[in-house]
N, C-alpha and C positions, 0 to 999 in steps of 0.2 A: 504493499500500499503506500508506505512512506517513496517508494521509488516512482511511483506514477506519479504522487504530489509533487515531488521535486522536478518532474521533468514537464508540468505543466501549470504551476503556483504562478507565473507571472502572467500565463495567458489569462487565469482567472481573473486577478487583481484588473486587468485591462479591461475584461468583462463586466466587471461589477461597476466599475469606473463609468462605462458606456451605458449601462442601465441609469445610475446617477442622472448621467446628462439627458438620458431621454426623459427623466421626470422632470429635471429642470424644463426641458422644452415644453413640456405639457402644461406645466406650471405656467410658461408662459401664454400659451395659446389659451389655458382657462381664463388666464388675469385680463387678457384683451378680449376675451369672447365675455365677460361682465361686463367691461365698458364700450361693446358693439354699437352702443347707440350713438356713440358719438364721435368713434373713431371707426369707421368702417374698413377703410383703407389700411390701417395699423391691423387691423384684425386678420384681413385677407393676408398681409405681407408675412405674418408669424404664423398662420395657420400654412401657408403655401410653404414656407421656411421648414416647419416642422414635418410636414408630409415628406418634402424633398428629402431629406435628412432620413427620414423612417427609410424611403425607398432603396436607397445604399444602405440602410444598415446589416440586411442580411448577407448581403454580398461582403460587406467588410467581417462580419463575425468568421464567416467560411472563410476567406481567403488568410486571416490572419489564425486561425486554428490549424488549418491546414499548411501553413508556413511555419507555426511552432512545430508541429507535430511530425511534419516529414524534413525539416532542416533543421531547425535551432529555436529555442524559444525566445532568446534574450532580442536578438535584431527583430523577431517578427511583433514581442511585446513592445518594444521601443519604436515600431513602427507603427503600432497599435495607436501607442501614447501622442504621436504626434499626427496621425490623422485623427484623433478625438477633439485636440489641440485647435487643428483647422477646420474643423465643423463647426467647433464653437466659433471660430471667426465668422464663416460663414454665415451661421444663424444670426449672428449680431448685424453681419454686415446687409442681411436680405431685410432686417427691419428697420434698418435706414434706407437705403435705397438699392434697390436690386442690382445695380452697377457695382458697388460696393463688397458684394458676395461673390463675385467673378473669381478674383484670386483665391480666396478659399476652394472655390469647388476645382478649380485647375490643380491646384497644388493635393487637393484630396484625391483625384485621378491618378495622380504620380504616385501617391502612397498606395492605393490599391492597387497600382500596376507592378510596384516593387514586391507588395506581397504576392500575387501572383505569380510573378517570375521566381520568387522562394519556393512557392509551391510545387511550380513544373520543374525546378534544378533537385528540389527532394525527392520527387518521384523518379527523376530520370536515374538518378544519382541509386535510388533503391534498385532498379530495374538492372542498372549494369553491375551492381553488387550480387543481385540475385542471379541473372543469368549469364554473366561473364567472369562476375570474380572479381572485379575492380570495384576498390573503394575509393571516392573521389572525396569523401565526405568530410575531411580536414581541410583540403584546400578550399571546399565550397564554404565550408565553415567559416575558414580567414577572409576569404571575398566577401562573404555577408555581413560580417563584423564591419568590416571596413567601409563596405557600401550603405548600411545604412548611416552611418553618421553623414552620408552625401545627401541624405533627405533633409537636410536640414538648409543646402543651400538653395535659395528661391530661383 
């Protein structure tokens, strides 16, 4: 049991933080909904931002968990935290003007792409090990650890 938890605890922490963020977004929508009579456009923006974030949420969870399980949890969890920060920036930017949300949206796509690449590389390495006996996991882990820091470059 400890071995399993040791290999996923960072992913679990990021997942729980993302749940708290979703609760924050829902609270913002509820708050704007109560003031719906006076600020209809504000409610529409907050509601749309929440809906957009929720549309990408299953994809984020799937690629983060796959990347963490198939390759390495630390870079996947780091990318997950970066994605949550970017999603917060997107949400807050969308509440102001929709054009302010574009940088957060684009950066979020880059983080999701990085996680997807981690998944593909992890699965490819597993297949190489299984069918050809070649294990490149150590090299790949070094590259992903270094590449995860590149996510911080705008």
